[in-house]
N, C-alpha and C positions, 0 to 999 in steps of 0.2 A: 685684602687678605692676601699673603702672598702663597704662592705653590705650595711650598716648602708646609705653611701653617696649616692649610686645608688637608694636604695628607697626613699631616700628622692627627688633625681632629677626625679624619675620616678611619684612621687605623684604631683610635680609640673607641670609636663607636662601634667599630666592627666586634670589637670583644666585649661590649656591653651587653648585658642579658637584655631579652625583649620580653617586655611584662605580658605581650599577649600568646607567647609561644605556649603549645601545648605540653604540660609537664611530663606525659608519656612519651613524646617524641624523643629520639635519639639526639643527644644536644647538639651533632654535625647537621641537624635537619629542624632547626626550631620553625613551628609556622603556627598562624593562630589557629586557636581550639575550634571545632567543629564538631556539632554533633554526630556525625556519622563518619566512619575511617575506611577507607576503600583498600587500605593497606594489603590488607589478607588477601581480598581478590586479586589484586595487583600481583602480588609476590607468586601465587599460583599461575599468573598467566606469564609473567617473568621468566619462569622456570619452563615454559612451556607445557604445561597442561591446559586444562580445560575447567570450567565452571560447571556444576551442577545445577540444577534447575533453581534450587533454593537459595545456592549462593548468586547466581545472577540476578535473582528475583530482588535480593537483599541490596546489593549493590544498585540497582534499579528505582528501586523504592528511596532509597539515598539521594539519588542523581535527580527523581522526580520532584521530590519536595523540597530541592533545596539544600538539604543538611550536610553536603560534602564541598570540597573545594572543586573549583571549575577546572584546576590543573590535575587532579585524581580522574575527573570525569574526561578530561582529554585523553589521559595515559590510557585508560582502561578503554576507551573507542577505538583509540588508536591500535594498541594492542590486538583487540577483537580484530580488527579491519587488517590484520597481517595473515589471516586464513581464513577459511571457511567456518561460520559459527556452525556448532553443534547443534543439533534439534533440542537438546535440553538448554543449550544457552537461548536460544529462539525463544523458547517453550517461557522459561522464567522471566524475560523481559517483556513478551507479549502478554502475559497475566498480570504482571504490574500496569501495562499500558492500558489494559483493560478496565483494572480497576479504578484507573483515574478519569474513564471517559466519560464526558459528558452525554448520557444516553438518549437517545429517540424514545419516548413513551410510546411506543407501538404495541397496542393490544394482541398483536399476531406472534403464534409461538417462533422465538429465534429459529428452531428446525425447520419452520417452514420460508424463511427470507434466504436471499441468495444476494452474494456480493460479486461484482464484477472488476472492483479495484487490482489494480498490479503496482508493480514497485517503479514504473517508470526507469529512466536511465538507460534503454536501449536506442537504437536508431530508430528516429520516429516517421512514420507514415501518416494515417490520421488517426483518429480517435476511436479505434475499433472496439474499445471495451464499451466505450458509451454509447455506440452505435448498437453494439450487441444488447447493451443495456434495456433500449429502449425497446428491440423487438422481441428479447426475452419477456419484458414485462406484457407487452401485447399480446404473446403468445401464451398467456397465462402464469408464468412465473410471477413472484413479488419481490421486486427487486428493491432492496437498499443501496443504491449507489453510493459508494464514498468515495472521495476523490480529492484533489487538490491542484493547484496551480503547478505549471512546470517552468522548467528553469529554461525550456524554448519558448514560453509563452503561448503554448498550445494544448495547456493539459485540460482535464475534464471541466474545471469548474470555468476556465476561460471559453471554452468552445459550446458550453451549455449556455453562459450568459451571452454568447454572440446568437445563441438559438432562441432567445427571450425567455430563459427560465431564470427565475429570482434564486441564485445559488446561495444567497445570503439568507434564506427564508430559516425563520426558527423552527425551534425542534417541535412546535404542536403544529406550524404549518408542514413539516416535513412528515410527521406523524399521519396526518389528514391526507396529503398526497399519496401514501403508501396505502393507506386504507381506501382511499374513493378510486383511485386511479392504478393501483398496484404498481408504483415505483414514487421513489423520492430520491433526492441528491442531497448527500450529507457532507458539506464542504468542512474537511479537517481542520482547519484553522479554528473552527468554532468548536470542536468536539474534544480536543485534547490541551487544555489550559496548562497542566501539568509540563507540557515541553516546553514552556516558556524558560525552565530553570536550565535547559540543555540546548537550547537555540543557539546563545551565543557561542558555545564551544562547537558546536555542529560549523557553525558559519566561520570560524575561526581555523577548524581543519581544512576545509577546503576539498575534502574528499567522502566518498560515499562510507557510510558506517552503517552498523545493525541498524540504526533507526529507520534506513531506507527500505529494510525489510519489513518494519513493524506494523506501518501503518496499515497495509491491506489486512492485516490479522486482529485489527482492533476497530472491526465496523461498529458505530455507534447504536444501531439498533440490535446488534447481537447475532447477526446473520449467521448461521452454523452451515451454510452451503456455499459454496465458492468457486468461481475461476480465476485464476490469480496467475498472472504472466509475471516470470522474474526477469532482470537482466543478465544473468549470467547462468549457464547450465547447471554449474556447481551448488547453485541455491537449490537445485528440486528436490533432491531428495531430504536434506534437512528441514526444507518448508513443508513439505508433505508430512513427514513425522510428526514436526510439529502442531500443524494442524488435527492430525490426528489424535495428537494426545490433548488439544484444547477441545477435543468433543465435536469437531466438525462431522456432520452426518454424510454430506459427500463434498470432496474439495478435488479440483482439477487443477495442479499448477503444470504451467507450458512455459517451454522456450524453444524456440526454432533453431533449426539448423542454419538458418542466413542470420541469426543473431537478433530475433526481437523478441519481444515480451510478449508477443500475441500468438496466435495461432496463423502461421503465415500462408500466402497464397503462392509464394514463390520458393519453396522448400518444403522438405517435410519437419514436422514438429516433435518434440520428445514431450509426454504427459507423464506427471507423476499423480496416479489418483490414489485418494485417502477416501477408503469408504468403508463404514463400520468399524474404524480403527486398524484397518490393516492398508498396507500402501503396496500398489503395483505400478509397473512401468509399461507404458503403450507407446507407440509411433504411428502418426498418421500422416498423409499426404492428401492432397487436394484431389487428385486423382482417384482416390479411393472411394470418392462420394459424386463421381462425375464431374467435377469441376475441373476447369483448366489451369493451370499454371501459369502465372503471367511474372514479369518482371518486379521487383520493388518499385522503381520507379512509376510505375502505373497507379500505384495506391500511396504514392507519397503527395501531402498537400504542400502546396507552396507556401502559406501562409495559414494565419487563424481564420482568416475569412473564406478560405479556398476550403480548408478542413471544415468549417462550419457547412458550407455547399455541399460538400462530398455527402455528407450526414443528411441533409435535406432531400438530396436528390436518390440517395438509398432508402431512406422511409418512404417517401412517397412513389415509389416505383419507376423514377426516371432514369438510374441508375442500373445497368443491366449487365456491366463488364465484371473486371476484377475487384472494384473496390464492393460491391454488391457481393459478389463471390466470397470473400474473405471475411465480410460481416456474418454471411450464412454460415462459415465455419465456425467462429467465435460463439454467434448467438445458439449454434447447435451444441456446443460444448456447454454454455451456459443453461441449457433447458436442460440435458444430462445429469449437471450439478444439481439442478431444481428439483430433479423428478419429474419431471413434467413428460418426458419421453424415454424410452428405453435403451435408445441407442443415437449412435450420431448421424446414421444415415436418416431417422426419422427426424432428427432434429434438424437437420438440413431442409427435409422436405418442409418440416412445421415454420421453420422460419421465412421461409420462402413465401407460404402460402398466406402468412401474417403481413408481410409484405404487401403481396399482391390485392389482398383485400381491402387494403387502404386501414386497417388497423394498427399498424406502426406509426403511421403519419398521426393518428386520431392520438395516439398515446402520447407522442412529442406534445402535440397542440394542446393536450390536456395540462400535462407537466407545467408547460409554458405560461398557460393562463391560471389554473390553480395554485402555483407557487408565490404567486403575486396577491393572493387573498389571504385576508386576515385571518386566524382563528377562532 
């Protein structure tokens, strides 16, 4: 076929009606019909507006049930990523995520359960929130630790597997660990099947979206107490306000002044505390609790094996330097969020006592053992 003939055929086909086109779409934008249309939400965002919780929930329900175009999904996520999402937008999206979670069948009241999951995406030290979860559980909190793999290869799932924990334990085993030893690990990939509809879009976009904030807000056991680190300070208030609206009993959202999604040992840390529906801001530093500041390099793991060894040495008491101090700070915040202590000073003391008594090591060993047993 000659080039002129081919061009002629293309021109003819370009003007032909599309039998799969949505009849409600403008003729210049034909597209296959789908059950849900994100155009109303997209128009609001394109005009510089924000979405209500109900509007966001409707859009995310369409996305997480695969009832809308991937192109529209990408457009909505990209538009939301151009600015800080509002508390209403985070609330609506989290409500949908929670509605689609495969839940851990725990007999415990969600108001008594704690999570220490954070967003990730900040400079990596070691797995502080995982170490803090173990210490807090050993100190009396009941912890449903939610987590995932990391782009660094050193997320909570990877490090717990390195420590001997069966991170792929089913929900019944998770519930038994929570009941019997006060801590379980909820591997996110096993609890959020509805995200399969959005995952190809997220991977194609290649930059953080609102979904990077939603995982820690959707604990599979329904935990309503939380210590949550965020990778950027601009998320502190909207996340705390969303957690308050979601019914958190007490949640502490943190970002350090040296850029960590943890309470830092090397700089002051900003906290937003959601407590009984109200949000307040605080700022703490290691010296406030008699702990010595240390450079971030002193608590930065070289690789996965080193990160796991740091946690082993923290919980068995061999580590007495900056990594222990950073764990004490974060475990203290977890214990405050759990209602196990009245303030950070008491939390630091309780966490230290828990490690020194051997209870933290015993808890990690029990989790490693019982997560491999069938329910």
